[in-house]
DRENPA-3360 file (N, C-alpha, C; in nm, 2 decimals, always signed):
BEGIN
1 = MLEDLPVQ = -7.93/-1.65/-0.65/-7.93/-1.64/-0.51/-7.85/-1.52/-0.46 ~ -7.91/-1.45/-0.36/-7.84/-1.33/-0.31/-7.74/-1.36/-0.20 ~ -7.65/-1.26/-0.18/-7.55/-1.28/-0.07/-7.62/-1.27/+0.06 ~ -7.55/-1.32/+0.17/-7.60/-1.31/+0.30/-7.60/-1.16/+0.34 ~ -7.70/-1.12/+0.42/-7.71/-0.98/+0.46/-7.68/-0.96/+0.61 ~ -7.56/-0.90/+0.64/-7.52/-0.88/+0.78/-7.61/-0.77/+0.84 ~ -7.67/-0.79/+0.95/-7.76/-0.70/+1.02/-7.69/-0.63/+1.14 ~ -7.65/-0.71/+1.23/-7.59/-0.66/+1.35/-7.52/-0.77/+1.43;
9 = GAVVIPGG = -7.40/-0.76/+1.46/-7.32/-0.86/+1.53/-7.33/-0.99/+1.47 ~ -7.38/-1.09/+1.54/-7.39/-1.23/+1.49/-7.52/-1.25/+1.41 ~ -7.60/-1.15/+1.39/-7.73/-1.17/+1.32/-7.70/-1.14/+1.17 ~ -7.71/-1.25/+1.09/-7.69/-1.24/+0.95/-7.81/-1.31/+0.88 ~ -7.88/-1.24/+0.79/-7.99/-1.30/+0.72/-7.94/-1.37/+0.60 ~ -7.96/-1.51/+0.59/-7.91/-1.58/+0.48/-7.97/-1.53/+0.35 ~ -7.89/-1.53/+0.24/-7.94/-1.48/+0.11/-8.05/-1.56/+0.06 ~ -8.06/-1.69/+0.09/-8.17/-1.78/+0.04/-8.30/-1.74/+0.10;
17 = EISFTASR = -8.31/-1.67/+0.21/-8.44/-1.63/+0.28/-8.49/-1.51/+0.22 ~ -8.41/-1.43/+0.14/-8.45/-1.30/+0.08/-8.48/-1.33/-0.06 ~ -8.60/-1.29/-0.11/-8.64/-1.30/-0.25/-8.66/-1.16/-0.30 ~ -8.64/-1.15/-0.43/-8.67/-1.02/-0.49/-8.72/-1.04/-0.63 ~ -8.81/-0.94/-0.67/-8.86/-0.94/-0.81/-8.83/-0.80/-0.87 ~ -8.82/-0.80/-1.00/-8.79/-0.67/-1.06/-8.92/-0.64/-1.15 ~ -8.95/-0.51/-1.16/-9.06/-0.47/-1.24/-9.03/-0.33/-1.30 ~ -9.11/-0.29/-1.39/-9.09/-0.15/-1.45/-9.12/-0.05/-1.35;
25 = SGGPGGQN = -9.04/+0.05/-1.34/-9.06/+0.16/-1.25/-9.15/+0.27/-1.31 ~ -9.22/+0.34/-1.23/-9.30/+0.45/-1.28/-9.23/+0.58/-1.28 ~ -9.30/+0.69/-1.32/-9.24/+0.82/-1.31/-9.16/+0.85/-1.43 ~ -9.09/+0.97/-1.43/-9.01/+1.02/-1.55/-8.89/+0.93/-1.57 ~ -8.84/+0.93/-1.69/-8.72/+0.85/-1.72/-8.71/+0.82/-1.87 ~ -8.80/+0.87/-1.95/-8.79/+0.85/-2.09/-8.81/+0.70/-2.13 ~ -8.74/+0.66/-2.23/-8.75/+0.52/-2.28/-8.70/+0.42/-2.18 ~ -8.60/+0.46/-2.10/-8.55/+0.37/-2.00/-8.66/+0.31/-1.91;
33 = VNKVSTRV = -8.75/+0.40/-1.87/-8.86/+0.35/-1.78/-8.96/+0.26/-1.84 ~ -8.97/+0.27/-1.97/-9.06/+0.18/-2.05/-9.00/+0.05/-2.08 ~ -8.87/+0.04/-2.09/-8.81/-0.08/-2.14/-8.74/-0.17/-2.03 ~ -8.69/-0.10/-1.93/-8.60/-0.18/-1.83/-8.67/-0.19/-1.70 ~ -8.67/-0.31/-1.64/-8.73/-0.34/-1.51/-8.63/-0.31/-1.40 ~ -8.63/-0.19/-1.35/-8.54/-0.14/-1.25/-8.59/-0.14/-1.11 ~ -8.73/-0.14/-1.10/-8.79/-0.14/-0.97/-8.77/-0.27/-0.90 ~ -8.73/-0.27/-0.77/-8.70/-0.39/-0.70/-8.80/-0.41/-0.59;
41 = TLRWSPGT = -8.86/-0.53/-0.57/-8.95/-0.56/-0.46/-8.88/-0.67/-0.38 ~ -8.84/-0.64/-0.26/-8.77/-0.74/-0.18/-8.87/-0.80/-0.07 ~ -8.86/-0.93/-0.05/-8.95/-1.00/+0.05/-8.86/-1.08/+0.14 ~ -8.90/-1.07/+0.27/-8.83/-1.16/+0.37/-8.93/-1.19/+0.48 ~ -8.93/-1.31/+0.53/-9.03/-1.35/+0.64/-8.95/-1.37/+0.77 ~ -8.97/-1.28/+0.86/-8.89/-1.29/+0.99/-8.95/-1.40/+1.08 ~ -9.07/-1.44/+1.06/-9.13/-1.54/+1.15/-9.07/-1.68/+1.12 ~ -9.02/-1.71/+1.00/-8.97/-1.84/+0.97/-8.81/-1.83/+0.94;
49 = SASLHGSM = -8.75/-1.72/+0.98/-8.61/-1.70/+0.95/-8.52/-1.78/+1.05 ~ -8.42/-1.85/+0.99/-8.33/-1.93/+1.07/-8.23/-1.83/+1.14 ~ -8.22/-1.71/+1.09/-8.12/-1.62/+1.15/-8.16/-1.56/+1.28 ~ -8.29/-1.57/+1.31/-8.34/-1.51/+1.44/-8.38/-1.63/+1.52 ~ -8.36/-1.62/+1.65/-8.40/-1.73/+1.74/-8.47/-1.67/+1.86 ~ -8.57/-1.75/+1.91/-8.65/-1.72/+2.03/-8.69/-1.58/+2.05 ~ -8.63/-1.51/+2.15/-8.68/-1.38/+2.18/-8.65/-1.27/+2.07 ~ -8.54/-1.30/+2.00/-8.51/-1.21/+1.88/-8.62/-1.21/+1.78;
57 = RDRVVERL = -8.66/-1.33/+1.74/-8.77/-1.34/+1.65/-8.90/-1.27/+1.70 ~ -8.93/-1.30/+1.82/-9.05/-1.24/+1.88/-9.04/-1.09/+1.88 ~ -8.93/-1.04/+1.92/-8.91/-0.89/+1.92/-8.93/-0.83/+1.78 ~ -8.86/-0.89/+1.68/-8.87/-0.84/+1.54/-9.01/-0.85/+1.49 ~ -9.08/-0.96/+1.51/-9.22/-0.97/+1.46/-9.31/-0.87/+1.53 ~ -9.29/-0.86/+1.66/-9.37/-0.76/+1.74/-9.35/-0.62/+1.69 ~ -9.22/-0.58/+1.68/-9.19/-0.44/+1.65/-9.23/-0.40/+1.50 ~ -9.22/-0.50/+1.41/-9.25/-0.48/+1.27/-9.39/-0.53/+1.23;
65 = RSRLTASG = -9.48/-0.55/+1.33/-9.61/-0.61/+1.30/-9.69/-0.53/+1.20 ~ -9.68/-0.39/+1.20/-9.75/-0.31/+1.11/-9.69/-0.32/+0.97 ~ -9.57/-0.36/+0.95/-9.51/-0.37/+0.82/-9.53/-0.51/+0.76 ~ -9.58/-0.61/+0.83/-9.59/-0.74/+0.78/-9.72/-0.76/+0.70 ~ -9.71/-0.84/+0.60/-9.82/-0.88/+0.52/-9.90/-0.98/+0.59 ~ -10.02/-1.02/+0.53/-10.10/-1.13/+0.59/-10.02/-1.26/+0.60 ~ -9.93/-1.28/+0.51/-9.85/-1.41/+0.51/-9.73/-1.39/+0.60 ~ -9.71/-1.28/+0.66/-9.60/-1.26/+0.76/-9.47/-1.22/+0.69;
73 = EIVLHCDE = -9.47/-1.15/+0.58/-9.35/-1.11/+0.51/-9.34/-0.96/+0.52 ~ -9.21/-0.92/+0.52/-9.18/-0.77/+0.50/-9.16/-0.75/+0.36 ~ -9.22/-0.65/+0.30/-9.21/-0.62/+0.16/-9.16/-0.48/+0.14 ~ -9.04/-0.47/+0.07/-8.98/-0.34/+0.05/-8.97/-0.31/-0.10 ~ -9.01/-0.19/-0.14/-8.99/-0.15/-0.28/-8.89/-0.04/-0.29 ~ -8.81/-0.05/-0.40/-8.72/+0.06/-0.43/-8.71/+0.09/-0.58 ~ -8.73/+0.21/-0.61/-8.72/+0.25/-0.75/-8.65/+0.39/-0.76 ~ -8.56/+0.41/-0.67/-8.49/+0.54/-0.67/-8.39/+0.56/-0.78;
81 = ERSQPRNL = -8.32/+0.46/-0.81/-8.21/+0.47/-0.90/-8.25/+0.41/-1.04 ~ -8.17/+0.43/-1.14/-8.20/+0.38/-1.28/-8.14/+0.24/-1.30 ~ -8.07/+0.19/-1.20/-8.01/+0.06/-1.22/-8.07/-0.04/-1.12 ~ -8.10/-0.16/-1.17/-8.16/-0.26/-1.08/-8.07/-0.31/-0.97 ~ -7.94/-0.33/-1.00/-7.85/-0.37/-0.89/-7.84/-0.26/-0.78 ~ -7.84/-0.14/-0.81/-7.83/-0.03/-0.71/-7.96/-0.03/-0.63 ~ -8.08/-0.05/-0.69/-8.21/-0.05/-0.62/-8.21/-0.17/-0.53 ~ -8.15/-0.28/-0.57/-8.15/-0.40/-0.49/-8.06/-0.38/-0.36;
89 = EIARERLA = -7.95/-0.31/-0.38/-7.86/-0.28/-0.27/-7.93/-0.18/-0.17 ~ -8.00/-0.08/-0.22/-8.07/+0.01/-0.14/-8.18/-0.06/-0.06 ~ -8.25/-0.15/-0.12/-8.36/-0.23/-0.05/-8.30/-0.32/+0.05 ~ -8.19/-0.38/+0.03/-8.12/-0.47/+0.12/-8.07/-0.38/+0.24 ~ -8.02/-0.26/+0.22/-7.98/-0.17/+0.33/-8.10/-0.13/+0.41 ~ -8.21/-0.11/+0.35/-8.33/-0.07/+0.43/-8.38/-0.18/+0.51 ~ -8.37/-0.31/+0.46/-8.41/-0.42/+0.53/-8.32/-0.44/+0.66 ~ -8.19/-0.43/+0.64/-8.10/-0.44/+0.75/-8.13/-0.34/+0.85;
97 = ALVRAALH = -8.15/-0.21/+0.81/-8.18/-0.10/+0.91/-8.31/-0.13/+0.98 ~ -8.41/-0.18/+0.91/-8.54/-0.21/+0.98/-8.52/-0.32/+1.09 ~ -8.45/-0.43/+1.05/-8.43/-0.54/+1.15/-8.34/-0.49/+1.26 ~ -8.24/-0.41/+1.23/-8.15/-0.36/+1.34/-8.23/-0.27/+1.44 ~ -8.31/-0.19/+1.38/-8.40/-0.10/+1.47/-8.49/-0.19/+1.56 ~ -8.55/-0.29/+1.50/-8.64/-0.38/+1.57/-8.57/-0.46/+1.68 ~ -8.44/-0.49/+1.66/-8.37/-0.57/+1.75/-8.32/-0.49/+1.87 ~ -8.32/-0.35/+1.85/-8.26/-0.27/+1.96/-8.35/-0.27/+2.08;
105 = VPRKRRPT = -8.29/-0.30/+2.20/-8.36/-0.31/+2.32/-8.33/-0.18/+2.40 ~ -8.44/-0.10/+2.42/-8.42/+0.03/+2.49/-8.38/+0.00/+2.64 ~ -8.29/+0.09/+2.69/-8.25/+0.08/+2.83/-8.37/+0.10/+2.92 ~ -8.37/+0.03/+3.03/-8.48/+0.05/+3.13/-8.46/+0.18/+3.20 ~ -8.57/+0.25/+3.21/-8.57/+0.39/+3.27/-8.57/+0.37/+3.42 ~ -8.47/+0.44/+3.48/-8.46/+0.44/+3.63/-8.53/+0.57/+3.68 ~ -8.64/+0.55/+3.76/-8.70/+0.68/+3.80/-8.61/+0.75/+3.90 ~ -8.61/+0.88/+3.89/-8.52/+0.96/+3.98/-8.61/+1.05/+4.07;
113 = RPTRASKE = -8.55/+1.10/+4.17/-8.62/+1.20/+4.26/-8.55/+1.33/+4.26 ~ -8.62/+1.44/+4.28/-8.55/+1.57/+4.29/-8.47/+1.57/+4.42 ~ -8.35/+1.64/+4.42/-8.27/+1.65/+4.54/-8.33/+1.75/+4.64 ~ -8.29/+1.74/+4.76/-8.34/+1.84/+4.86/-8.31/+1.98/+4.82 ~ -8.19/+2.01/+4.77/-8.15/+2.14/+4.73/-8.24/+2.19/+4.62 ~ -8.27/+2.11/+4.52/-8.36/+2.15/+4.41/-8.50/+2.18/+4.46 ~ -8.55/+2.10/+4.56/-8.68/+2.13/+4.61/-8.68/+2.27/+4.69 ~ -8.57/+2.29/+4.76/-8.56/+2.42/+4.84/-8.55/+2.54/+4.74;
121 = RRLASKKR = -8.47/+2.52/+4.63/-8.46/+2.63/+4.53/-8.60/+2.66/+4.47 ~ -8.67/+2.55/+4.44/-8.81/+2.57/+4.38/-8.90/+2.64/+4.47 ~ -8.90/+2.60/+4.60/-8.99/+2.67/+4.70/-8.95/+2.81/+4.72 ~ -8.82/+2.84/+4.73/-8.77/+2.98/+4.75/-8.81/+3.06/+4.63 ~ -8.80/+3.01/+4.51/-8.85/+3.08/+4.39/-8.99/+3.11/+4.39 ~ -9.07/+3.01/+4.44/-9.22/+3.03/+4.45/-9.25/+3.14/+4.55 ~ -9.18/+3.14/+4.66/-9.20/+3.24/+4.76/-9.17/+3.38/+4.71 ~ -9.05/+3.39/+4.64/-9.01/+3.52/+4.58/-9.12/+3.57/+4.49;
129 = RGEIKRGR = -9.17/+3.49/+4.40/-9.27/+3.53/+4.30/-9.40/+3.57/+4.37 ~ -9.44/+3.50/+4.48/-9.55/+3.54/+4.56/-9.54/+3.68/+4.62 ~ -9.42/+3.70/+4.67/-9.39/+3.83/+4.74/-9.40/+3.95/+4.63 ~ -9.35/+3.92/+4.51/-9.36/+4.02/+4.41/-9.50/+4.05/+4.37 ~ -9.58/+3.94/+4.36/-9.72/+3.96/+4.33/-9.80/+4.03/+4.44 ~ -9.76/+4.00/+4.57/-9.83/+4.06/+4.68/-9.79/+4.21/+4.69 ~ -9.67/+4.24/+4.64/-9.63/+4.39/+4.64/-9.71/+4.47/+4.54 ~ -9.77/+4.40/+4.44/-9.84/+4.47/+4.34/-9.98/+4.51/+4.39;
137 = SGAGADD = -10.03/+4.45/+4.49/-10.17/+4.48/+4.54/-10.17/+4.61/+4.60 ~ -10.26/+4.70/+4.56/-10.28/+4.84/+4.59/-10.22/+4.90/+4.71 ~ -10.11/+4.86/+4.77/-10.06/+4.92/+4.89/-10.02/+5.06/+4.87 ~ -9.97/+5.10/+4.76/-9.93/+5.24/+4.73/-10.03/+5.31/+4.66 ~ -10.15/+5.26/+4.64/-10.26/+5.33/+4.56/-10.33/+5.43/+4.64 ~ -10.31/+5.44/+4.78/-10.39/+5.54/+4.86/-10.34/+5.68/+4.84 ~ -10.22/+5.70/+4.78/-10.16/+5.84/+4.77/-10.24/+5.93/+4.69;
% end
């Protein structure tokens, strides 16, 4: 059984809800890659997790919908390192980062209006540009 995974504040995913399997990793690595199962596949189901409640669960499931399998699990693979424990740790960190990002509530945007001074500066600038362009029209071309 895995250790509990702290995500953010009071949100901690119990180790019993996370499952992992190990398999042989692909790519270069010589004999090690042919003999040792270092690739880690981590699985966690946010829809049935006891660590999330109500709106938190809804937010995570909604924000991670594209990452969920048909059975509602998040599946992460890691085969970056040559050791299985290190790959497991990297996969756990990725899961925590995913859930942390999904739980983040963006601040509500407050619409703003331009100030009177900025409107006047904009209009004065437009007037100046117009005068410059008007000055280019063949007034001095009769010479």
